VEXPA-323575 format. One record per atom (N, C-alpha, C, O, CB): x, y, z negated. Coordinates in pm, whole numbers, padded with zeros to 5 digits, always signed. Glycine has a CB too. Layout:
residues N
XYZ/...
END
This chain:
residues 274
+01158-00239+01368/+01183-00124+01387/+01091-00074+01541/+01107-00160+01628/+01345-00118+01383/+00987+00065+01596/+00956+00060+01656/+01089+00154+01790/+01167+00247+01770/+00831+00078+01604/+01061+00078+01907/+01165+00099+02028/+01120+00210+02090/+01005+00210+02134/+01178-00019+02135/+01177+00286+02099/+01208+00413+02228/+01158+00336+02345/+01163+00213+02350/+01398+00466+02262/+01110+00407+02434/+01053+00372+02591/+01182+00330+02646/+01206+00212+02669/+00978+00509+02691/+01277+00437+02670/+01388+00432+02723/+01468+00244+02650/+01511+00154+02722/+01467+00604+02674/+01463+00243+02531/+01520+00143+02472/+01431+00038+02520/+01489-00053+02580/+01538+00158+02326/+01327+00029+02511/+01233-00054+02573/+01264-00119+02748/+01269-00241+02768/+01101+00042+02565/+01280-00034+02841/+01275-00006+02969/+01441-00080+02988/+01459-00165+03075/+01240+00176+03006/+01566-00032+02888/+01724-00116+02900/+01705-00266+02842/+01778-00358+02879/+01863-00030+02792/+01602-00282+02748/+01586-00419+02681/+01555-00502+02827/+01637-00565+02894/+01444-00426+02547/+01423-00480+02851/+01369-00582+03016/+01477-00565+03136/+01472-00662+03212/+01192-00508+03103/+01575-00465+03174/+01657-00466+03269/+01803-00601+03189/+01864-00682+03259/+01700-00275+03301/+01818-00588+03071/+01900-00681+03005/+01885-00830+03021/+01965-00923+03029/+01890-00655+02881/+01723-00816+03022/+01718-00978+02979/+01649-01006+03158/+01621-01122+03189/+01576-01033+02793/+01629-00902+03255/+01647-00995+03366/+01767-00998+03418/+01775-01086+03503/+01565-00975+03466/+01867-00937+03403/+01986-00928+03440/+02055-01140+03383/+02151-01208+03419/+02059-00754+03343/+01919-01166+03269/+02005-01260+03196/+01919-01397+03250/+01916-01509+03199/+02013-01230+03009/+01826-01329+03413/+01754-01444+03444/+01614-01450+03415/+01552-01555+03434/+01810-01543+03387/+01556-01343+03368/+01434-01304+03304/+01312-01315+03403/+01296-01203+03450/+01448-01161+03251/+01238-01385+03444/+01091-01345+03532/+00998-01270+03468/+00975-01271+03347/+01004-01466+03575/+00950-01210+03545/+00865-01100+03540/+00711-01172+03570/+00695-01209+03686/+00917-00980+03655/+00595-01195+03473/+00492-01243+03444/+00377-01147+03420/+00397-01058+03338/+00518-01317+03352/+00238-01155+03490/+00156-01037+03447/+00131-00992+03304/+00066-01076+03241/+00037-01056+03497/+00150-00926+03263/+00143-00881+03108/+00009-00842+03087/-00065-00784+03167/+00241-00755+03065/-00023-00888+02945/-00146-00876+02886/-00186-00730+02856/-00114-00631+02870/-00146-00956+02766/-00335-00735+02806/-00327-00564+02791/-00247-00507+02715/-00214-00574+02617/-00437-00499+02747/-00171-00332+02731/-00128-00242+02642/+00036-00334+02632/+00125-00301+02553/-00245-00223+02488/+00046-00436+02718/+00178-00489+02753/+00270-00361+02805/+00196-00292+02876/+00161-00610+02873/+00352-00324+02800/+00458-00289+02889/+00551-00392+03009/+00609-00349+03109/+00546-00240+02792/+00544-00542+02962/+00638-00612+03009/+00606-00800+02973/+00597-00796+02850/+00775-00538+02938/+00594-00889+02996/+00590-01033+03016/+00684-01062+03054/+00707-01011+03164/+00508-01088+03085/+00778-01139+03007/+00910-01188+03100/+00911-01348+03005/+00911-01364+02883/+01099-01057+03081/+00911-01464+03135/+00942-01582+03091/+01086-01566+03098/+01129-01493+03188/+00881-01696+03163/+01203-01645+02987/+01327-01688+03024/+01346-01827+02949/+01319-01862+02835/+01436-01580+02989/+01405-01895+03061/+01383-02030+03064/+01256-02107+02928/+01138-02111+02960/+01546-02084+03049/+01283-02141+02840/+01148-02216+02804/+01072-02139+02685/+01010-02190+02591/+01181-02378+02754/+01100-01967+02722/+01054-01873+02605/+00954-01724+02681/+00969-01680+02795/+01224-01813+02512/+00884-01688+02605/+00812-01612+02664/+00829-01478+02566/+00799-01470+02447/+00672-01677+02686/+00886-01378+02648/+00901-01269+02539/+00775-01159+02623/+00756-01162+02744/+01100-01194+02522/+00723-01093+02554/+00631-00960+02598/+00663-00861+02495/+00706-00872+02381/+00456-00985+02602/+00628-00760+02567/+00704-00621+02485/+00595-00527+02538/+00568-00501+02655/+00894-00563+02540/+00532-00477+02412/+00448-00348+02396/+00477-00288+02397/+00582-00275+02334/+00390-00308+02334/+00412-00154+02486/+00400-00027+02454/+00465+00057+02322/+00565+00125+02298/+00276-00023+02453/+00345+00010+02253/+00379+00029+02081/+00551+00001+02039/+00602+00055+01941/+00273-00109+01982/+00612-00073+02112/+00746-00119+02066/+00740-00235+02003/+00851-00248+01952/+00812-00031+01982/+00680-00320+01977/+00637-00464+01940/+00681-00539+02016/+00665-00503+02132/+00510-00496+01934/+00758-00682+01996/+00808-00722+02038/+00720-00897+01993/+00714-00941+01878/+00938-00660+02015/+00662-00966+02117/+00606-01085+02066/+00660-01217+02116/+00669-01231+02238/+00470-01081+02090/+00707-01345+02012/+00802-01462+02150/+00707-01545+02138/+00625-01547+02046/+00982-01554+02125/+00714-01632+02248/+00589-01771+02249/+00697-01880+02332/+00802-01852+02391/+00392-01729+02373/+00651-01975+02319/+00729-02082+02412/+00825-02169+02296/+00840-02142+02176/+00841-01990+02548/+00874-02264+02363/+00950-02383+02322/+01105-02377+02262/+01175-02472+02229/+00953-02464+02442/+01150-02176+02257/+01280-02139+02242/+01238-02049+02173/+01311-01955+02205/+01369-02110+02348/+01154-02004+02081/+01124-01900+02028/+01237-01806+01944/+01229-01685+01923/+01023-01941+01958/+01337-01889+01904/+01404-01893+01761/+01554-01837+01855/+01639-01757+01816/+01405-02088+01654/+01550-01914+01993/+01689-01843+02068/+01663-01690+02120/+01744-01597+02119/+01737-01938+02216/+01524-01692+02166/+01475-01575+02219/+01471-01454+02106/+01492-01335+02128/+01336-01607+02278/+01447-01499+02012/+01446-01379+01907/+01568-01341+01899/+01592-01221+01910/+01396-01407+01766/+01695-01453+01874/+01831-01404+01832/+01876-01336+01933/+01944-01237+01906/+01929-01505+01794/+01848-01375+02094/+01873-01274+02205/+01868-01177+02215/+01966-01111+02248/+01834-01273+02280/+01743-01122+02189/+01700-01009+02161/+01710-00935+02087/+01695-00816+02117/+01634-01005+02160/+01734-00969+01980/+01828-00908+01850/+01965-00853+01922/+02014-00740+01930/+01874-01047+01718/+01997-00948+01958/+02159-00897+02022/+02170-00785+02082/+02226-00686+02035/+02221-00982+02129/+02087-00797+02248/+02055-00691+02291/+02005-00563+02245/+02015-00456+02306/+02003-00722+02347/+01943-00585+02116/+01906-00448+02095/+02008-00343+02002/+02018-00220+02008/+01768-00460+02028/+02088-00455+01906/+02189-00457+01827/+02277-00338+01920/+02282-00215+01911/+02253-00618+01802/+02322-00404+01983/+02435-00316+02067/+02376-00136+02063/+02449-00040+02038/+02442-00389+02264/+02218-00130+02098/+02217-00002+02104/+02168+00082+01985/+02126+00198+01981/+02152+00023+02207/+02183-00003+01897/+02138+00008+01753/+02278+00101+01670/+02391+00052+01666/+02110-00177+01683/+02257+00191+01629/+02365+00232+01511/+02348+00153+01414/+02246+00124+01351/+02358+00371+01450/+02495+00106+01401/+02510+00033+01286/+02660+00056+01178/+02745-00024+01137/+02499-00113+01346/+02642+00202+01159/+02701+00312+01062/+02671+00220+00967/+02580+00139+00982/+02637+00473+01046/+02749+00225+00857/+02662+00157+00670/+02627+00314+00646/+02672+00425+00673/+02812+00060+00483/+02521+00256+00580/+02437+00369+00587/+02316+00357+00447/+02277+00245+00414/+02363+00366+00751/+02273+00465+00384/+02181+00477+00294/+02083+00539+00367/+02103+00634+00443/+02219+00541+00177/+01919+00456+00332/+01769+00532+00421/+01704+00499+00339/+01708+00387+00288/+01701+00487+00574/+01623+00598+00307/+01542+00660+00176/+01399+00695+00214/+01367+00802+00265/+01612+00802+00117/+01312+00588+00181/+01167+00669+00244/+01094+00657+00099/+01151+00625-00005/+01060+00572+00402/+00925+00698+00115/+00872+00699-00026/+00689+00664-00011/+00632+00717+00085/+00911+00872-00103/+00614+00584-00099/+00492+00553-00045/+00430+00614-00178/+00483+00609-00289/+00461+00390+00003/+00307+00672-00147/+00250+00686-00255/+00207+00882-00261/+00109+00932-00317/+00364+00613-00376/+00284+00933-00207/+00319+01095-00252/+00161+01153-00197/+00116+01247-00262/+00491+01186-00146/+00101+01116-00114/-00053+01181-00111/-00164+01118-00135/-00277+01131-00089/-00088+01229+00002/-00101+01017-00247/-00242+00914-00288/-00288+00994-00449/-00218+00993-00551/-00182+00691-00317/-00371+01034-00439/-00422+01049-00538/-00431+00949-00675/-00423+00984-00793/-00516+01076-00490/-00451+00820-00623/-00436+00714-00680/-00345+00612-00695/-00341+00513-00621/-00502+00680-00658/-00258+00639-00807/-00178+00499-00828/-00019+00577-00862/-00022+00691-00907/-00180+00373-00656/+00091+00522-00842/+00232+00530-00807/+00283+00575-00710/+00245+00537-00599/+00280+00442-00806/+00400+00684-00729/+00454+00709-00636/+00629+00668-00614/+00723+00734-00659/+00416+00833-00633/+00637+00567-00548/+00773+00493-00542/+00855+00559-00416/+00800+00586-00309/+00749+00320-00520/+00987+00579-00440/+01079+00612-00392/+01165+00499-00388/+01189+00436-00491/+01118+00713-00444/+01230+00455-00242/+01302+00362-00183/+01441+00406-00174/+01450+00528-00193/+01247+00329-00060/+01559+00344-00148/+01663+00352-00104/+01730+00253-00067/+01742+00161-00148/+01712+00404-00161/+01784+00244+00045/+01807+00086+00178/+01975+00143+00168/+02017+00257+00191/+01694+00096+00421/+02058+00011+00122/+02190+00053+00198/+02192-00060+00287/+02189-00172+00237/+02336+00071+00105/+02196-00049+00386/+02269-00161+00470/+02414-00091+00578/+02439+00017+00630/+02127-00236+00583/+02501-00266+00568/+02611-00221+00582/+02591-00326+00785/+02480-00377+00801/+02748-00270+00419/+02692-00342+00901/+02644-00382+01020/+02601-00520+00964/+02481-00522+00989/+02748-00376+01147/+02632-00638+00900/+02574-00750+00890/+02424-00724+00842/+02322-00781+00880/+02656-00835+00804/+02437-00624+00751/+02260-00612+00716/+02169-00581+00825/+02067-00642+00859/+02223-00491+00611/+02233-00449+00886/+02136-00392+00997/+02109-00539+01123/+02006-00561+01187/+02232-00226+01085/+02205-00597+01125/+02177-00704+01192/+02085-00818+01159/+02001-00872+01231/+02277-00745+01210/+02115-00842+01044/+01957-00888+01004/+01868-00825+00986/+01767-00890+00960/+01934-00943+00908/+01852-00647+00991/+01701-00639+00991/+01656-00629+01121/+01533-00622+01129/+01646-00525+00914/+01718-00627+01227/+01694-00624+01345/+01626-00785+01417/+01529-00799+01491/+01829-00572+01396/+01706-00875+01370/+01624-00992+01352/+01486-01037+01356/+01405-01104+01420/+01645-01017+01267/+01512-00931+01206/+01358-00916+01124/+01249-00854+01183/+01135-00847+01136/+01363-00837+00999/+01286-00813+01281/+01202-00714+01362/+01131-00607+01261/+01010-00588+01246/+01084-00798+01450/+01260-00528+01183/+01214-00445+01032/+01113-00318+01131/+01143-00285+01245/+01403-00352+00908/+01032-00280+01078/+00999-00125+01135/+00906-00072+01071/+00860-00126+00971/+00956-00109+01276/+00861+00042+01116/+00784+00167+00958/+00638+00080+00910/+00535+00050+00971/+00704+00398+01041/+00674+00061+00801/+00546-00034+00716/+00402+00054+00757/+00295+00013+00711/+00573-00034+00501/+00404+00157+00832/+00290+00182+00881/+00198+00101+00974/+00077+00109+00990/+00311+00275+00927/+00289+00021+01029/+00259-00010+01143/+00251-00173+01137/+00243-00243+01238/+00354+00055+01239/+00255-00224+00997/+00271-00373+00915/+00129-00415+00856/+00059-00317+00830/+00387-00362+00774/+00086-00508+00835/-00018-00536+00733/+00029-00561+00578/+00149-00558+00549/-00092-00660+00782/-00076-00586+00478/+00008-00569+00372/+00084-00703+00354/+00187-00700+00287/-00070-00526+00250/+00034-00841+00417/+00066-00936+00395/+00209-00975+00418/+00280-01048+00349/-00012-00992+00441/+00245-00898+00552/+00387-00886+00604/+00463-00815+00552/+00581-00849+00542/+00402-00852+00716/+00402-00654+00489/+00539-00567+00406/+00545-00663+00293/+00664-00695+00291/+00509-00379+00340/+00490-00721+00206/+00513-00786+00102/+00623-00938+00154/+00725-00966+00091/+00354-00816+00037/+00598-00980+00220/+00721-01080+00271/+00829-01027+00389/+00929-01096+00410/+00649-01218+00337/+00812-00928+00450/+00940-00846+00482/+01026-00761+00375/+01142-00719+00380/+00900-00751+00581/+00926-00750+00277/+01011-00675+00129/+01113-00773+00089/+01226-00730+00066/+00903-00647-00026/+01085-00914+00075/+01155-00985-00006/+01273-01073+00057/+01363-01141+00009/+01063-01058-00073/+01224-01038+00203/+01379-01096+00298/+01478-00972+00284/+01593-00979+00239/+01350-01129+00505/+01398-00831+00339/+01506-00706+00283/+01601-00724+00179/+01723-00718+00197/+01434-00591+00226/+01532-00751+00050/+01585-00780-00049/+01743-00870-00059/+01850-00837-00108/+01480-00836-00100/+01707-00975+00000/+01828-01030+00021/+01917-01034+00072/+02012-01109+00049/+01832-01085+00031/+01902-00912+00198/+02057-00887+00301/+02096-00763+00308/+02188-00715+00373/+02051-00921+00462/+01971-00681+00190/+02077-00522+00201/+02018-00511+00016/+01918-00555-00041/+01998-00328+00369/+02120-00440-00024/+02146-00359-00159/+02012-00235-00147/+01974-00190-00039/+02336-00277-00161/+01975-00208-00237/+01868-00102-00272/+01865-00070-00411/+01901-00149-00498/+01729-00145-00234/+01816+00066-00437/+01730+00130-00583/+01632+00208-00560/+01632+00290-00469/+01808+00220-00680/+01523+00187-00655/+01385+00158-00632/+01374+00234-00735/+01464+00239-00818/+01321+00016-00627/+01222+00331-00749/+01210+00432-00875/+01011+00413-00850/+00939+00484-00779/+01311+00648-00841/+00977+00312-00925/+00827+00368-00971/+00818+00424-01061/+00850+00409-01179/+00733+00293-00995/+00749+00527-00979/+00680+00648-01097/+00537+00620-01147/+00449+00658-01069/+00664+00810-01025/+00508+00579-01227/+00364+00559-01260/+00288+00707-01229/+00332+00815-01193/+00349+00508-01427/+00170+00666-01257/+00071+00804-01258/+00129+00865-01390/+00173+00980-01392/-00121+00774-01270/+00128+00794-01485/+00141+00877-01575/+00267+00936-01616/+00260+01042-01679/+00093+00828-01660/+00410+00874-01583/+00519+00911-01568/+00519+01030-01475/+00608+01112-01498/+00591+00810-01534/+00430+01057-01366/+00451+01138-01265/+00391+01256-01333/+00455+01361-01338/+00395+01093-01129/+00253+01245-01394/+00202+01344-01446/+00277+01444-01562/+00261+01566-01569/+00096+01290-01486/+00372+01352-01661/+00486+01432-01676/+00572+01492-01652/+00611+01588-01718/+00522+01421-01699/+00613+01458-01568/+00728+01499-01502/+00665+01624-01387/+00711+01738-01377/+00807+01353-01427/+00564+01576-01317/+00510+01736-01274/+00468+01842-01356/+00468+01954-01306/+00398+01734-01199/+00433+01828-01475/+00425+01932-01589/+00565+02023-01567/+00562+02145-01546/+00419+01850-01754/+00725+01918-01577/+00846+02002-01599/+00881+02036-01470/+00981+02108-01467/+00964+01936-01674/+00824+02004-01343/+00872+02065-01209/+00748+02148-01155/+00786+02258-01117/+00922+01943-01096/+00644+02134-01144/+00555+02173-01103/+00554+02207-01010/+00523+02323-00983/+00519+02226-01147/+00587+02117-00920/+00618+02061-00791/+00653+01948-00726/+00774+01926-00731/+00681+02105-00762/+00565+01840-00645/+00595+01715-00607/+00748+01717-00532/+00826+01634-00577/+00474+01662-00515/+00796+01800-00427/+00910+01777-00401/+00996+01795-00506/+01062+01699-00547/+00940+01838-00307/+01007+01928-00566/+01135+01907-00660/+01143+01764-00731/+01246+01705-00764/+01133+02022-00780/+00990+01717-00748/+01047+01604-00851/+01109+01472-00764/+01186+01386-00806/+00909+01545-00959/+01041+01485-00605/+01103+01379-00546/+01232+01424-00572/+01301+01337-00625/+01070+01348-00402/+01294+01544-00552/+01394+01588-00498/+01504+01516-00588/+01590+01439-00544/+01390+01738-00489/+01489+01548-00699/+01566+01459-00860/+01583+01334-00861/+01685+01288-00911/+01483+01460-00998/+01482+01249-00803/+01423+01090-00828/+01547+01045-00720/+01647+00982-00757/+01215+01042-00771/+01519+01096-00552/+01628+01032-00495/+01733+01094-00534/+01810+01001-00555/+01627+01022-00364/+01786+01183-00556/+01934+01257-00604/+01987+01110-00664/+02089+01056-00621/+01923+01415-00748/+01903+01054-00769/+01992+00953-00844/+01988+00877-00844/+02058+00810-00919/+02010+00939-00929/+01866+00799-00723/+01874+00647-00673/+02018+00663-00562/+02111+00582-00564/+01698+00588-00577/+02012+00772-00478/+02107+00787-00434/+02259+00759-00424/+02332+00689-00354/+02088+00843-00444/+02278+00882-00567/+02389+00859-00642/+02427+00677-00671/+02518+00618-00613/+02356+00946-00780/+02365+00635-00740/+02350+00517-00765/+02376+00430-00667/+02430+00327-00707/+02248+00502-00807/+02350+00440-00525/+02435+00334-00430/+02537+00388-00425/+02627+00321-00476/+02396+00299-00290/+02586+00538-00362/+02736+00573-00359/+02836+00557-00428/+02952+00587-00401/+02754+00664-00354/+02788+00499-00536/+02924+00472-00656/+02923+00371-00632/+03019+00313-00681/+02927+00493-00816/+02822+00276-00546/+02851+00105-00533/+02906+00074-00393/+02971-00022-00355/+02701+00006-00553/+02867+00167-00335/+02885+00105-00181/+02915+00179-00040/+02814+00223+00013/+02762+00043-00151/+03036+00199+00030/+03077+00260+00105/+02983+00310+00213/+03007+00299+00333/+03168+00200+00133/+02866+00368+00157/+02812+00430+00283/+02865+00556+00382/+02914+00658+00334/+02697+00467+00244/+02849+00534+00526/+02896+00668+00603/+02811+00811+00595/+02863+00922+00596/+02899+00632+00756/+02699+00788+00589/+02596+00845+00623/+02426+00854+00517/+02400+00758+00445/+02594+00775+00749/+02366+00928+00521/+02226+00892+00406/+02184+00963+00536/+02236+01040+00618/+02190+00968+00203/+02029+00882+00511/+01947+00953+00616/+01763+00978+00532/+01718+00877+00480/+01950+00826+00786/+01711+01055+00529/+01599+01061+00473/+01509+01110+00489/+01517+01233+00488/+01600+01078+00405/+01348+01038+00515/+01224+01077+00590/+01190+01226+00547/+01145+01239+00433/+01097+00971+00556/+01201+01314+00606/+01201+01454+00561/+01053+01447+00475/+00974+01354+00487/+01208+01575+00703/+01032+01574+00379/+00965+01577+00293/+00966+01732+00270/+00861+01795+00260/+01004+01485+00197/+01081+01785+00261/+01082+01923+00219/+01159+01960+00282/+01233+01887+00348/+01100+01963+00098/+01166+02167+00276/+01292+02219+00331/+01420+02239+00267/+01529+02283+00303/+01268+02327+00373/+01374+02194+00165/+01530+02223+00039/+01616+02112+00021/+01711+02114-00057/+01488+02255-00139/+01577+01989+00107/+01632+01877+00020/+01788+01837+00144/+01870+01746+00127/+01477+01716-00007/+01787+01906+00224/+01900+01871+00337/+02029+01935+00239/+02124+01862+00215/+01871+01965+00522/+02025+02065+00189/+02094+02147+00151/+02171+02096+00025/+02294+02095+00018/+02020+02256+00141/+02070+02046-00094/+02083+01972-00153/+02153+01806-00173/+02214+01772-00274/+02004+01997-00159/+02134+01737-00080/+02243+01655-00039/+02326+01644-00004/+02388+01540-00028/+02246+01612-00004/+02382+01751+00082/+02522+01790+00144/+02611+01877+00020/+02731+01897+00040/+02493+01899+00297/+02563+01914-00073/+02596+01976-00201/+02632+01889-00275/+02745+01896-00323/+02503+02047-00263/+02555+01790-00303/+02590+01661-00373/+02700+01561-00330/+02796+01507-00385/+02477+01589-00375/+02636+01560-00190/+02781+01454-00102/+02811+01498-00051/+02742+01473+00047/+02794+01343-00024/+02896+01581-00017/+02934+01666+00064/+03094+01584+00201/+03143+01626+00305/+02975+01806-00061/+03114+01470+00122/+03199+01438+00256/+03088+01298+00306/+03158+01212+00361/+03406+01383+00215/+02961+01261+00303/+02876+01199+00429/+02819+01275+00493/+02776+01386+00462/+02781+01113+00408/+02815+01209+00604/+02686+01243+00715/+02536+01265+00677/+02463+01170+00649/+02673+01125+00811/+02497+01376+00677/+02347+01416+00603/+02241+01427+00745/+02254+01482+00854/+02355+01603+00499/+02134+01346+00682/+02053+01364+00813/+01898+01362+00749/+01874+01251+00702/+02084+01228+00938/+01796+01449+00737/+01689+01494+00690/+01600+01520+00798/+01583+01634+00842/+01711+01596+00611/+01531+01402+00851/+01481+01386+01028/+01299+01367+00951/+01261+01327+00842/+01578+01177+01160/+01230+01416+01068/+01095+01376+01024/+01023+01242+01063/+01053+01211+01178/+01014+01475+01066/+00982+01201+01034/+00944+01015+01100/+01021+00961+01092/+01006+00859+01159/+00911+00967+01238/+01186+00966+01002/+01293+00862+01010/+01269+00731+01003/+01334+00634+01043/+01376+00876+00922/+01144+00743+00934/+01063+00538+00924/+01086+00481+01095/+01128+00372+01134/+00797+00531+00880/+01047+00580+01162/+01054+00535+01294/+01158+00558+01411/+01149+00544+01533/+00954+00573+01333/+01238+00590+01348/+01342+00614+01427/+01472+00518+01375/+01532+00455+01461/+01368+00772+01424/+01503+00511+01273/+01594+00449+01178/+01549+00288+01083/+01469+00252+00997/+01613+00576+01074/+01663+00230+01168/+01588+00050+01124/+01601+00037+00974/+01518-00034+00916/+01693-00114+01198/+01707+00107+00897/+01709+00101+00747/+01583+00189+00659/+01501+00151+00575/+01857+00161+00706/+01610+00320+00720/+01497+00416+00681/+01376+00314+00664/+01318+00294+00558/+01467+00543+00802/+01346+00253+00785/+01195+00169+00839/+01204+00048+00678/+01121+00020+00592/+01221+00048+01069/+01338+00007+00700/+01357-00111+00560/+01297-00044+00444/+01208-00113+00394/+01535-00152+00508/+01314+00056+00393/+01326+00132+00274/+01184+00144+00221/+01134+00115+00113/+01393+00271+00300/+01119+00211+00367/+00923+00224+00341/+00857+00101+00346/+00741+00117+00308/+00830+00315+00468/+00887-00041+00384/+00849-00135+00342/+00841-00230+00178/+00769-00307+00115/+00897-00170+00423/+00948-00169+00173/+01022-00195-00025/+00957-00086-00098/+00908-00107-00209/+01236-00162-00060/+00955+00021-00046/+00839+00144-00115/+00692+00080-00110/+00627+00068-00214/+00831+00310-00009/+00650+00047-00007/+00502+00035-00006/+00459-00097-00064/+00347-00117-00111/+00446+00050+00137/+00574-00201-00056/+00547-00345-00111/+00502-00316-00269/+00399-00364-00315/+00698-00453-00099/+00587-00238-00341/+00617-00180-00460/+00515-00124-00554/+00483-00128-00673/+00696-00089-00433/+00475-00063-00424/+00333+00011-00436/+00197-00033-00438/+00094+00001-00497/+00321+00083-00346/+00243-00150-00325/+00102-00256-00329/+00124-00336-00465/+00010-00353-00509/+00091-00386-00179/+00205-00386-00543/+00216-00455-00637/+00163-00406-00766/+00102-00471-00851/+00330-00483-00639/+00201-00259-00766/+00141-00164-00855/+00018-00170-00866/-00044-00207-00966/+00165-00048-00830/-00042-00118-00726/-00219-00072-00750/-00293-00238-00770/-00408-00259-00809/-00309+00034-00562/-00196-00335-00735/-00235-00460-00777/-00297-00467-00981/-00401-00490-01042/-00077-00560-00735/-00179-00437-01009/-00212-00424-01132/-00274-00315-01242/-00295-00326-01363/-00128-00451-01158/-00298-00188-01132/-00375-00125-01195/-00543-00143-01196/-00620-00098-01281/-00336-00018-01160/-00576-00222-01078/-00695-00256-00992/-00739-00345-01085/-00862-00343-01082/-00675-00313-00840/-00690-00440-01183/-00652-00521-01255/-00709-00442-01430/-00819-00453-01484/-00483-00547-01211/-00625-00391-01464/-00701-00300-01560/-00788-00226-01544/-00846-00205-01651/-00647-00234-01609/-00836-00163-01449/-00953-00097-01378/-01093-00182-01401/-01196-00153-01461/-00917-00087-01212/-01060-00275-01342/-01198-00397-01356/-01216-00409-01217/-01284-00508-01193/-01366-00346-01441/-01181-00343-01106/-01211-00351-00971/-01118-00280-00906/-01061-00187-00964/-01338-00310-00937/-01085-00317-00759/-01006-00298-00688/-01005-00141-00642/-01093-00076-00586/-01021-00393-00600/-00888-00109-00680/-00865+00071-00596/-00821+00060-00501/-00714+00003-00479/-00772+00188-00648/-00906+00120-00408/-00870+00184-00295/-00752+00258-00232/-00698+00353-00288/-00938+00245-00293/-00716+00209-00115/-00572+00307-00068/-00640+00440-00030/-00754+00466-00070/-00468+00240+00087/-00567+00524+00048/-00610+00647+00082/-00683+00710-00017/-00667+00670-00132/-00678+00644+00191/-00793+00843+00012/-00812+00973-00057/-00963+00948-00027/-01024+01048-00066/-00727+01124+00004/-01054+00849+00032/-01177+00862+00039/-01293+00859-00047/-01402+00906-00014/-01190+00805+00101/-01266+00795-00172/-01318+00782-00279/-01263+00843-00417/-01277+00785-00525/-01329+00665-00278/-01205+00956-00403/-01178+00984-00510/-01244+01040-00656/-01221+01034-00777/-01116+01034-00472/-01365+01114-00538/-01472+01137-00668/-01542+01102-00763/-01575+01142-00874/-01535+01163-00658/-01564+00983-00668/-01614+00816-00718/-01542+00810-00823/-01586+00820-00938/-01580+00672-00617/-01397+00787-00783/-01306+00705-00877/-01317+00810-01016/-01297+00770-01130/-01124+00680-00804/-01347+00924-00987/-01291+01024-01135/-01446+00985-01194/-01461+01069-01282/-01243+01254-01108/-01556+00910-01193/-01630+00889-01241/-01663+00762-01308/-01732+00731-01405/-01681+00927-01181/-01589+00699-01220/-01582+00536-01281/-01493+00511-01385/-01519+00439-01481/-01536+00429-01175/-01371+00581-01364/-01237+00559-01457/-01298+00708-01590/-01336+00822-01565/-01031+00603-01329/-01284+00651-01696/-01306+00710-01806/-01209+00838-01866/-01087+00836-01856/-01308+00605-01886/-01270+00928-01917/-01179+01091-01831/-01053+01016-01903/-00957+00963-01847/-01226+01327-01903/-01078+01025-02033/-00920+00975-02105/-00827+00886-02083/-00730+00864-02156/-00926+00935-02214/-00854+00829-01975/-00742+00757-01879/-00715+00820-01771/-00622+00765-01712/-00774+00627-01830/-00752+00902-01722/-00707+00931-01564/-00567+00943-01574/-00500+00919-01473/-00771+01073-01489/-00507+00980-01691/-00371+01042-01613/-00276+00881-01652/-00161+00892-01694/-00287+01238-01708/-00326+00771-01637/-00279+00637-01647/-00334+00608-01495/-00293+00498-01457/-00343+00538-01787/-00388+00651-01430/-00447+00609-01275/-00425+00725-01176/-00423+00689-01059/-00620+00576-01274/-00411+00842-01197/-00433+00951-01110/-00314+01043-01146/-00257+01032-01255/-00579+01019-01127/-00272+01151-01035/-00229+01243-00986/-00275+01361-01027/-00276+01456-00949/-00235+01229-00881/-00314+01370-01139/-00384+01467-01174/-00408+01623-01154/-00504+01687-01196/-00368+01450-01255/-00284+01677-01069/-00245+01786-01042/-00339+01818-00911/-00368+01936-00891/-00093+01787-01030/-00391+01709-00817/-00464+01704-00722/-00600+01761-00707/-00691+01727-00782/-00465+01602-00704/-00619+01865-00594/-00772+01881-00592/-00831+01839-00571/-00853+01886-00459/-00824+01930-00559/-00902+01765-00586/-00986+01613-00503/-01094+01677-00421/-01172+01763-00462/-01078+01479-00627/-01090+01632-00316/-01181+01682-00250/-01143+01787-00116/-01210+01826-00020/-01253+01738-00350/-00970+01816-00174/-00922+01922-00073/-00805+01860-00020/-00769+01748-00055/-00888+02069-00134/-00738+01939+00075/-00631+01877+00126/-00486+01887+00015/-00461+01984-00057/-00612+01950+00274/-00421+01786+00023/-00384+01749-00097/-00226+01822-00035/-00190+01856+00078/-00410+01564-00147/-00157+01826-00177/-00003+01894-00161/+00060+01823-00070/+00017+01708-00066/+00092+01897-00290/+00168+01850+00024/+00257+01723+00121/+00433+01812+00076/+00539+01765+00119/+00195+01725+00378/
END
């Protein structure tokens, strides 16, 4: 998870209280600290890199210090991957994390999937599944197109899918809070109606602000990457992420197969629905 500037400064202060000494930081770093036989480099982006002979000890210490400022309320965090992508599936993921799971996520340095490489996303997703419970919906392009005919709106489609995933987790686990990365103006009201006894937060960039939502973003992205690999094999060539080659892809994929690869309501070449 990306730490806010104030939390980074607090972390540096806490480490100094424990005897950490300042060293000249590398480019783009806020601070470089030497503590016993470990080196802790804290970047302006919020990333923390460990070095030296006692790396694991340093990681555990930083995780402990950060966790004291992290909300550990048992909660469900939700995020998606692929809504704005013409090619491939829409994946929704909801992750339940209790205090123990949240501590593990902190140790794993979980953060918004957009800040991670594909390799790291896939590895972290497997680790997250070992410490958290979750519910995932991989909506294939073909299924997405069928549902879009019903709802006529991507946001309504997502709202209904999310409600099912959240309800599934609520019935199994004692979540006190539900946090969702904001995608529509109406979903917060629907959540409050469906789950009146839960604290509800629907906020922009929740994957940058909450570690459980960040975990959901990683799981969603990992499942999308796996499905895109399957689609690429079926297509016979690597399908790209993003929307830079949409017109070319329309020509490469036979028209009778478009519904299996594309979200067909998209206006290719124009700004996509968000």
